[in-house]
N, CA, C, O and the ligand as a Tripos MOL2 file, in Angstrom:
@<TRIPOS>MOLECULE
protein
  229   227    58     0     0
PROTEIN
NO_CHARGES

@<TRIPOS>ATOM
      1 N         169.1200  265.4930  143.8660 N.3       1 MET1
      2 CA        169.3670  265.0500  145.2320 C.3       1 MET1
      3 C         169.7170  266.2280  146.1110 C.2       1 MET1
      4 O         170.1790  267.2640  145.6330 O.2       1 MET1
      5 N         169.4930  266.0580  147.4000 N.am      2 GLU2
      6 CA        169.7620  267.1370  148.3510 C.3       2 GLU2
      7 C         171.0700  266.8760  149.0880 C.2       2 GLU2
      8 O         171.3080  265.7800  149.5980 O.2       2 GLU2
      9 N         171.9050  267.8960  149.1330 N.am      3 ILE3
     10 CA        173.2110  267.8060  149.7710 C.3       3 ILE3
     11 C         173.2310  268.7340  150.9790 C.2       3 ILE3
     12 O         172.7690  269.8730  150.9000 O.2       3 ILE3
     13 N         173.7630  268.2500  152.0920 N.am      4 GLY4
     14 CA        173.9080  269.0900  153.2720 C.3       4 GLY4
     15 C         175.3770  269.3950  153.5170 C.2       4 GLY4
     16 O         176.2130  268.4930  153.4910 O.2       4 GLY4
     17 N         175.6910  270.6550  153.7530 N.am      5 VAL5
     18 CA        177.0750  271.0630  153.9920 C.3       5 VAL5
     19 C         177.1560  271.7900  155.3280 C.2       5 VAL5
     20 O         176.3670  272.6920  155.6080 O.2       5 VAL5
     21 N         178.1190  271.3840  156.1450 N.am      6 LYS6
     22 CA        178.4530  272.1990  157.2930 C.3       6 LYS6
     23 C         179.9660  272.4120  157.2570 C.2       6 LYS6
     24 O         180.6260  271.9570  156.3230 O.2       6 LYS6
     25 N         180.5140  273.0810  158.2390 N.am      7 PHE7
     26 CA        181.9300  273.4060  158.2240 C.3       7 PHE7
     27 C         182.7740  272.1930  157.8370 C.2       7 PHE7
     28 O         182.8080  271.1990  158.5630 O.2       7 PHE7
     29 N         183.4340  272.2730  156.7260 N.am      8 ASN8
     30 CA        184.3270  271.2490  156.1520 C.3       8 ASN8
     31 C         183.7690  269.8250  156.1500 C.2       8 ASN8
     32 O         184.5380  268.8640  156.1820 O.2       8 ASN8
     33 N         182.4620  269.6780  156.1130 N.am      9 ALA9
     34 CA        181.8750  268.3450  156.0220 C.3       9 ALA9
     35 C         180.6480  268.3970  155.1160 C.2       9 ALA9
     36 O         179.9980  269.4330  154.9770 O.2       9 ALA9
     37 N         180.3520  267.2530  154.5070 N.am     10 ILE10
     38 CA        179.2330  267.2210  153.5620 C.3      10 ILE10
     39 C         178.5390  265.8780  153.6440 C.2      10 ILE10
     40 O         179.1750  264.8590  153.9150 O.2      10 ILE10
     41 N         177.2430  265.8740  153.4110 N.am     11 ARG11
     42 CA        176.5020  264.6180  153.4070 C.3      11 ARG11
     43 C         175.3540  264.6940  152.4040 C.2      11 ARG11
     44 O         174.9990  265.7650  151.9110 O.2      11 ARG11
     45 N         174.7950  263.5440  152.1230 N.am     12 VAL12
     46 CA        173.5910  263.4860  151.3050 C.3      12 VAL12
     47 C         172.4000  263.5210  152.2500 C.2      12 VAL12
     48 O         172.2730  262.6740  153.1340 O.2      12 VAL12
     49 N         171.5360  264.4980  152.0600 N.am     13 VAL13
     50 CA        170.3320  264.6180  152.8800 C.3      13 VAL13
     51 C         169.2330  263.7260  152.3190 C.2      13 VAL13
     52 O         168.5940  262.9770  153.0580 O.2      13 VAL13
     53 N         169.0200  263.8090  151.0350 N.am     14 ASP14
     54 CA        168.0220  262.9720  150.3770 C.3      14 ASP14
     55 C         168.4970  262.6370  148.9780 C.2      14 ASP14
     56 O         168.5350  263.4960  148.0980 O.2      14 ASP14
     57 N         168.8600  261.3790  148.7810 N.am     15 GLY15
     58 CA        169.3850  260.9590  147.4870 C.3      15 GLY15
     59 C         168.2990  260.5800  146.4970 C.2      15 GLY15
     60 O         168.5870  260.3860  145.3160 O.2      15 GLY15
     61 N         167.0750  260.4730  146.9430 N.am     16 HIS16
     62 CA        165.9700  260.0150  146.0960 C.3      16 HIS16
     63 C         166.3040  258.6900  145.4170 C.2      16 HIS16
     64 O         165.8790  258.4410  144.2890 O.2      16 HIS16
     65 N         167.0640  257.8430  146.1050 N.am     17 CYS17
     66 CA        167.5160  256.6080  145.4740 C.3      17 CYS17
     67 C         167.0670  255.3940  146.2880 C.2      17 CYS17
     68 O         166.7930  255.5200  147.4820 O.2      17 CYS17
     69 N         166.9900  254.2200  145.6550 N.am     18 PRO18
     70 CA        166.6490  253.0040  146.3940 C.3      18 PRO18
     71 C         167.7580  252.6610  147.3880 C.2      18 PRO18
     72 O         168.9390  252.8070  147.0710 O.2      18 PRO18
     73 N         167.3930  252.2130  148.5750 N.am     19 GLY19
     74 CA        168.4070  251.7930  149.5400 C.3      19 GLY19
     75 C         168.9160  252.9100  150.4170 C.2      19 GLY19
     76 O         169.1710  252.6970  151.6030 O.2      19 GLY19
     77 N         169.0710  254.0960  149.8610 N.am     20 HIS20
     78 CA        169.5170  255.2750  150.5920 C.3      20 HIS20
     79 C         170.8680  255.0880  151.2750 C.2      20 HIS20
     80 O         171.1270  255.6800  152.3230 O.2      20 HIS20
     81 N         171.7260  254.2640  150.6800 N.am     21 ASP21
     82 CA        173.0450  254.0180  151.2760 C.3      21 ASP21
     83 C         173.8620  255.3020  151.3940 C.2      21 ASP21
     84 O         174.5870  255.5010  152.3690 O.2      21 ASP21
     85 N         173.7380  256.1580  150.4040 N.am     22 CYS22
     86 CA        174.5200  257.3960  150.4200 C.3      22 CYS22
     87 C         174.0870  258.2860  151.5840 C.2      22 CYS22
     88 O         174.9170  258.9740  152.1790 O.2      22 CYS22
     89 N         172.8070  258.2770  151.9100 N.am     23 GLU23
     90 CA        172.3260  259.0670  153.0570 C.3      23 GLU23
     91 C         172.8640  258.4850  154.3650 C.2      23 GLU23
     92 O         173.2200  259.2220  155.2840 O.2      23 GLU23
     93 N         172.9180  257.1660  154.4330 N.am     24 HIS24
     94 CA        173.3440  256.5130  155.6720 C.3      24 HIS24
     95 C         174.8230  256.7190  155.9640 C.2      24 HIS24
     96 O         175.2720  256.4810  157.0850 O.2      24 HIS24
     97 N         175.5780  257.1550  154.9740 N.am     25 ARG25
     98 CA        176.9880  257.4200  155.2200 C.3      25 ARG25
     99 C         177.1830  258.5980  156.1830 C.2      25 ARG25
    100 O         178.2240  258.7000  156.8330 O.2      25 ARG25
    101 N         176.2070  259.4670  156.2740 N.am     26 GLY26
    102 CA        176.3370  260.6410  157.1290 C.3      26 GLY26
    103 C         177.3560  261.6140  156.5690 C.2      26 GLY26
    104 O         177.6450  261.6170  155.3730 O.2      26 GLY26
    105 N         177.8970  262.4410  157.4590 N.am     27 TYR27
    106 CA        178.8590  263.4470  157.0160 C.3      27 TYR27
    107 C         180.2170  262.8200  156.7370 C.2      27 TYR27
    108 O         180.6750  261.9450  157.4730 O.2      27 TYR27
    109 N         180.8490  263.2760  155.6720 N.am     28 ILE28
    110 CA        182.2570  262.9610  155.4550 C.3      28 ILE28
    111 C         183.0420  264.2620  155.5440 C.2      28 ILE28
    112 O         182.5690  265.3190  155.1270 O.2      28 ILE28
    113 N         184.2410  264.1680  156.0910 N.am     29 SER29
    114 CA        185.0580  265.3740  156.2360 C.3      29 SER29
    115 C         186.5230  265.0950  155.9410 C.2      29 SER29
    116 O         187.3700  265.9700  156.1220 O.2      29 SER29
    117 N         186.8280  263.8810  155.4890 N.am     30 GLU30
    118 CA        188.2220  263.5400  155.2080 C.3      30 GLU30
    119 C         188.3520  262.9510  153.8210 C.2      30 GLU30
    120 O         187.4250  262.3240  153.3070 O.2      30 GLU30
    121 N         189.5240  263.1620  153.2140 N.am     31 PRO31
    122 CA        189.7750  262.6070  151.8910 C.3      31 PRO31
    123 C         189.8150  261.0810  151.9260 C.2      31 PRO31
    124 O         190.1000  260.4930  152.9700 O.2      31 PRO31
    125 N         189.5380  260.4500  150.8170 N.am     32 GLY32
    126 CA        189.7440  259.0200  150.6700 C.3      32 GLY32
    127 C         188.5250  258.1630  150.9480 C.2      32 GLY32
    128 O         188.5550  256.9600  150.6920 O.2      32 GLY32
    129 N         187.4490  258.7510  151.4660 N.am     33 LEU33
    130 CA        186.2350  257.9780  151.7190 C.3      33 LEU33
    131 C         185.0440  258.6730  151.0730 C.2      33 LEU33
    132 O         184.1830  259.2170  151.7650 O.2      33 LEU33
    133 N         185.0020  258.6530  149.7850 N.am     34 PRO34
    134 CA        183.9240  259.3690  149.0900 C.3      34 PRO34
    135 C         182.5610  258.7330  149.3290 C.2      34 PRO34
    136 O         182.4590  257.5350  149.5970 O.2      34 PRO34
    137 N         181.5270  259.5410  149.2280 N.am     35 ILE35
    138 CA        180.1560  259.0280  149.1840 C.3      35 ILE35
    139 C         179.8230  258.7800  147.7180 C.2      35 ILE35
    140 O         179.9260  259.6770  146.8810 O.2      35 ILE35
    141 N         179.4250  257.5580  147.4290 N.am     36 VAL36
    142 CA        179.0840  257.2110  146.0620 C.3      36 VAL36
    143 C         177.6020  256.8680  145.9980 C.2      36 VAL36
    144 O         177.1100  256.0600  146.7860 O.2      36 VAL36
    145 N         176.9040  257.4760  145.0690 N.am     37 CYS37
    146 CA        175.5200  257.0870  144.8000 C.3      37 CYS37
    147 C         175.4320  256.6280  143.3560 C.2      37 CYS37
    148 O         175.3970  257.4360  142.4280 O.2      37 CYS37
    149 N         175.3980  255.3060  143.1890 N.am     38 ALA38
    150 CA        175.3750  254.7470  141.8360 C.3      38 ALA38
    151 C         174.0880  255.1320  141.1150 C.2      38 ALA38
    152 O         174.0840  255.3700  139.9070 O.2      38 ALA38
    153 N         173.0030  255.1870  141.8710 N.am     39 TYR39
    154 CA        171.7110  255.4880  141.2660 C.3      39 TYR39
    155 C         171.7160  256.8650  140.6220 C.2      39 TYR39
    156 O         171.2020  257.0430  139.5180 O.2      39 TYR39
    157 N         172.3000  257.8430  141.3190 N.am     40 ASN40
    158 CA        172.3810  259.2060  140.7840 C.3      40 ASN40
    159 C         173.6580  259.4430  139.9910 C.2      40 ASN40
    160 O         173.8620  260.5240  139.4390 O.2      40 ASN40
    161 N         174.5200  258.4240  139.9370 N.am     41 GLN41
    162 CA        175.8220  258.5430  139.2780 C.3      41 GLN41
    163 C         176.5900  259.7480  139.7960 C.2      41 GLN41
    164 O         177.1190  260.5560  139.0320 O.2      41 GLN41
    165 N         176.6330  259.8420  141.1220 N.am     42 VAL42
    166 CA        177.2900  260.9630  141.7790 C.3      42 VAL42
    167 C         178.3420  260.4390  142.7510 C.2      42 VAL42
    168 O         178.1160  259.4690  143.4740 O.2      42 VAL42
    169 N         179.4920  261.1020  142.7510 N.am     43 VAL43
    170 CA        180.5260  260.8310  143.7410 C.3      43 VAL43
    171 C         180.8200  262.1400  144.4600 C.2      43 VAL43
    172 O         181.0910  263.1600  143.8260 O.2      43 VAL43
    173 N         180.7630  262.1050  145.7920 N.am     44 ILE44
    174 CA        181.0710  263.2850  146.5880 C.3      44 ILE44
    175 C         182.3170  262.9630  147.3850 C.2      44 ILE44
    176 O         182.3260  262.0050  148.1570 O.2      44 ILE44
    177 N         183.3710  263.7470  147.2100 N.am     45 GLU45
    178 CA        184.5910  263.4530  147.9400 C.3      45 GLU45
    179 C         185.3310  264.7160  148.3360 C.2      45 GLU45
    180 O         185.2080  265.7650  147.7030 O.2      45 GLU45
    181 N         186.1000  264.5830  149.4010 N.am     46 ILE46
    182 CA        186.9710  265.6520  149.8500 C.3      46 ILE46
    183 C         188.3230  265.4360  149.1940 C.2      46 ILE46
    184 O         188.8650  264.3320  149.2380 O.2      46 ILE46
    185 N         188.8570  266.4520  148.6010 N.am     47 VAL47
    186 CA        190.1230  266.3360  147.8730 C.3      47 VAL47
    187 C         191.2200  267.0270  148.6530 C.2      47 VAL47
    188 O         191.0570  268.1610  149.1040 O.2      47 VAL47
    189 N         192.3420  266.3350  148.8110 N.am     48 GLY48
    190 CA        193.5230  266.9460  149.4150 C.3      48 GLY48
    191 C         193.5340  266.8260  150.9310 C.2      48 GLY48
    192 O         193.2120  265.7700  151.4730 O.2      48 GLY48
    193 N         193.8950  267.8740  151.6000 N.am     49 GLU49
    194 CA        194.0330  267.8750  153.0550 C.3      49 GLU49
    195 C         192.6500  267.7450  153.6990 C.2      49 GLU49
    196 O         191.6340  267.9680  153.0420 O.2      49 GLU49
    197 N         192.6130  267.3780  155.0070 N.am     50 PRO50
    198 CA        191.3320  267.2570  155.6990 C.3      50 PRO50
    199 C         190.4370  268.4920  155.6000 C.2      50 PRO50
    200 O         189.2140  268.3720  155.6730 O.2      50 PRO50
    201 N         191.0170  269.6510  155.4370 N.am     51 ASN51
    202 CA        190.2050  270.8500  155.2310 C.3      51 ASN51
    203 C         190.1060  271.2000  153.7600 C.2      51 ASN51
    204 O         189.9030  272.3600  153.4030 O.2      51 ASN51
    205 N         190.2480  270.1950  152.9070 N.am     52 GLY52
    206 CA        190.3540  270.4390  151.4710 C.3      52 GLY52
    207 C         189.0420  270.7750  150.8090 C.2      52 GLY52
    208 O         188.0050  270.9810  151.4400 O.2      52 GLY52
    209 N         189.1500  270.8150  149.5200 N.am     53 GLU53
    210 CA        188.0490  271.1970  148.6610 C.3      53 GLU53
    211 C         187.0190  270.0700  148.5910 C.2      53 GLU53
    212 O         187.3800  268.8940  148.6420 O.2      53 GLU53
    213 N         185.7690  270.4180  148.4790 N.am     54 ILE54
    214 CA        184.7110  269.4350  148.2990 C.3      54 ILE54
    215 C         184.3590  269.3780  146.8120 C.2      54 ILE54
    216 O         184.0680  270.3990  146.1900 O.2      54 ILE54
    217 N         184.3910  268.1690  146.2570 N.am     55 VAL55
    218 CA        184.1310  267.9800  144.8370 C.3      55 VAL55
    219 C         182.8900  267.1240  144.6720 C.2      55 VAL55
    220 O         182.7930  266.0400  145.2490 O.2      55 VAL55
    221 N         181.9520  267.6030  143.8960 N.am     56 ILE56
    222 CA        180.7420  266.8420  143.5920 C.3      56 ILE56
    223 C         180.7110  266.5800  142.1050 C.2      56 ILE56
    224 O         180.7660  267.5110  141.3010 O.2      56 ILE56
    225 N         180.6220  265.3130  141.7350 N.am     57 GLY57
    226 CA        180.5650  265.0450  140.3030 C.3      57 GLY57
    227 C         180.6970  263.5760  140.0080 C.2      57 GLY57
    228 O         180.6690  263.1740  138.8450 O.2      57 GLY57
    229 ZN        171.9960  257.3460  146.9090 Zn       58 ZN58
@<TRIPOS>BOND
     1     1     2 1
     2     2     3 1
     3     3     4 2
     4     3     5 am
     5     5     6 1
     6     6     7 1
     7     7     8 2
     8     7     9 am
     9     9    10 1
    10    10    11 1
    11    11    12 2
    12    11    13 am
    13    13    14 1
    14    14    15 1
    15    15    16 2
    16    15    17 am
    17    17    18 1
    18    18    19 1
    19    19    20 2
    20    19    21 am
    21    21    22 1
    22    22    23 1
    23    23    24 2
    24    23    25 am
    25    25    26 1
    26    26    27 1
    27    27    28 2
    28    27    29 am
    29    29    30 1
    30    30    31 1
    31    31    32 2
    32    31    33 am
    33    33    34 1
    34    34    35 1
    35    35    36 2
    36    35    37 am
    37    37    38 1
    38    38    39 1
    39    39    40 2
    40    39    41 am
    41    41    42 1
    42    42    43 1
    43    43    44 2
    44    43    45 am
    45    45    46 1
    46    46    47 1
    47    47    48 2
    48    47    49 am
    49    49    50 1
    50    50    51 1
    51    51    52 2
    52    51    53 am
    53    53    54 1
    54    54    55 1
    55    55    56 2
    56    55    57 am
    57    57    58 1
    58    58    59 1
    59    59    60 2
    60    59    61 am
    61    61    62 1
    62    62    63 1
    63    63    64 2
    64    63    65 am
    65    65    66 1
    66    66    67 1
    67    67    68 2
    68    67    69 am
    69    69    70 1
    70    70    71 1
    71    71    72 2
    72    71    73 am
    73    73    74 1
    74    74    75 1
    75    75    76 2
    76    75    77 am
    77    77    78 1
    78    78    79 1
    79    79    80 2
    80    79    81 am
    81    81    82 1
    82    82    83 1
    83    83    84 2
    84    83    85 am
    85    85    86 1
    86    86    87 1
    87    87    88 2
    88    87    89 am
    89    89    90 1
    90    90    91 1
    91    91    92 2
    92    91    93 am
    93    93    94 1
    94    94    95 1
    95    95    96 2
    96    95    97 am
    97    97    98 1
    98    98    99 1
    99    99   100 2
   100    99   101 am
   101   101   102 1
   102   102   103 1
   103   103   104 2
   104   103   105 am
   105   105   106 1
   106   106   107 1
   107   107   108 2
   108   107   109 am
   109   109   110 1
   110   110   111 1
   111   111   112 2
   112   111   113 am
   113   113   114 1
   114   114   115 1
   115   115   116 2
   116   115   117 am
   117   117   118 1
   118   118   119 1
   119   119   120 2
   120   119   121 am
   121   121   122 1
   122   122   123 1
   123   123   124 2
   124   123   125 am
   125   125   126 1
   126   126   127 1
   127   127   128 2
   128   127   129 am
   129   129   130 1
   130   130   131 1
   131   131   132 2
   132   131   133 am
   133   133   134 1
   134   134   135 1
   135   135   136 2
   136   135   137 am
   137   137   138 1
   138   138   139 1
   139   139   140 2
   140   139   141 am
   141   141   142 1
   142   142   143 1
   143   143   144 2
   144   143   145 am
   145   145   146 1
   146   146   147 1
   147   147   148 2
   148   147   149 am
   149   149   150 1
   150   150   151 1
   151   151   152 2
   152   151   153 am
   153   153   154 1
   154   154   155 1
   155   155   156 2
   156   155   157 am
   157   157   158 1
   158   158   159 1
   159   159   160 2
   160   159   161 am
   161   161   162 1
   162   162   163 1
   163   163   164 2
   164   163   165 am
   165   165   166 1
   166   166   167 1
   167   167   168 2
   168   167   169 am
   169   169   170 1
   170   170   171 1
   171   171   172 2
   172   171   173 am
   173   173   174 1
   174   174   175 1
   175   175   176 2
   176   175   177 am
   177   177   178 1
   178   178   179 1
   179   179   180 2
   180   179   181 am
   181   181   182 1
   182   182   183 1
   183   183   184 2
   184   183   185 am
   185   185   186 1
   186   186   187 1
   187   187   188 2
   188   187   189 am
   189   189   190 1
   190   190   191 1
   191   191   192 2
   192   191   193 am
   193   193   194 1
   194   194   195 1
   195   195   196 2
   196   195   197 am
   197   197   198 1
   198   198   199 1
   199   199   200 2
   200   199   201 am
   201   201   202 1
   202   202   203 1
   203   203   204 2
   204   203   205 am
   205   205   206 1
   206   206   207 1
   207   207   208 2
   208   207   209 am
   209   209   210 1
   210   210   211 1
   211   211   212 2
   212   211   213 am
   213   213   214 1
   214   214   215 1
   215   215   216 2
   216   215   217 am
   217   217   218 1
   218   218   219 1
   219   219   220 2
   220   219   221 am
   221   221   222 1
   222   222   223 1
   223   223   224 2
   224   223   225 am
   225   225   226 1
   226   226   227 1
   227   227   228 2
@<TRIPOS>SUBSTRUCTURE
     1 MET1         2 RESIDUE 1 A MET
     2 GLU2         6 RESIDUE 1 A GLU
     3 ILE3        10 RESIDUE 1 A ILE
     4 GLY4        14 RESIDUE 1 A GLY
     5 VAL5        18 RESIDUE 1 A VAL
     6 LYS6        22 RESIDUE 1 A LYS
     7 PHE7        26 RESIDUE 1 A PHE
     8 ASN8        30 RESIDUE 1 A ASN
     9 ALA9        34 RESIDUE 1 A ALA
    10 ILE10       38 RESIDUE 1 A ILE
    11 ARG11       42 RESIDUE 1 A ARG
    12 VAL12       46 RESIDUE 1 A VAL
    13 VAL13       50 RESIDUE 1 A VAL
    14 ASP14       54 RESIDUE 1 A ASP
    15 GLY15       58 RESIDUE 1 A GLY
    16 HIS16       62 RESIDUE 1 A HIS
    17 CYS17       66 RESIDUE 1 A CYS
    18 PRO18       70 RESIDUE 1 A PRO
    19 GLY19       74 RESIDUE 1 A GLY
    20 HIS20       78 RESIDUE 1 A HIS
    21 ASP21       82 RESIDUE 1 A ASP
    22 CYS22       86 RESIDUE 1 A CYS
    23 GLU23       90 RESIDUE 1 A GLU
    24 HIS24       94 RESIDUE 1 A HIS
    25 ARG25       98 RESIDUE 1 A ARG
    26 GLY26      102 RESIDUE 1 A GLY
    27 TYR27      106 RESIDUE 1 A TYR
    28 ILE28      110 RESIDUE 1 A ILE
    29 SER29      114 RESIDUE 1 A SER
    30 GLU30      118 RESIDUE 1 A GLU
    31 PRO31      122 RESIDUE 1 A PRO
    32 GLY32      126 RESIDUE 1 A GLY
    33 LEU33      130 RESIDUE 1 A LEU
    34 PRO34      134 RESIDUE 1 A PRO
    35 ILE35      138 RESIDUE 1 A ILE
    36 VAL36      142 RESIDUE 1 A VAL
    37 CYS37      146 RESIDUE 1 A CYS
    38 ALA38      150 RESIDUE 1 A ALA
    39 TYR39      154 RESIDUE 1 A TYR
    40 ASN40      158 RESIDUE 1 A ASN
    41 GLN41      162 RESIDUE 1 A GLN
    42 VAL42      166 RESIDUE 1 A VAL
    43 VAL43      170 RESIDUE 1 A VAL
    44 ILE44      174 RESIDUE 1 A ILE
    45 GLU45      178 RESIDUE 1 A GLU
    46 ILE46      182 RESIDUE 1 A ILE
    47 VAL47      186 RESIDUE 1 A VAL
    48 GLY48      190 RESIDUE 1 A GLY
    49 GLU49      194 RESIDUE 1 A GLU
    50 PRO50      198 RESIDUE 1 A PRO
    51 ASN51      202 RESIDUE 1 A ASN
    52 GLY52      206 RESIDUE 1 A GLY
    53 GLU53      210 RESIDUE 1 A GLU
    54 ILE54      214 RESIDUE 1 A ILE
    55 VAL55      218 RESIDUE 1 A VAL
    56 ILE56      222 RESIDUE 1 A ILE
    57 GLY57      226 RESIDUE 1 A GLY
    58 ZN58       229 GROUP 0 **** ****
């Protein structure tokens, strides 16, 4: 899948998945609202403070 990153924000550009819900989430930049793609079994979330670390896994 393709991931897009800009300053302290991240989004799924192309999940190659049915429905494309993860793409429709757009950019996330705050903790607590991860992007989940069940099809790819991927969770993308911001950890800690609003300028925190980006974790993909
Ligand atoms: Zn997806």
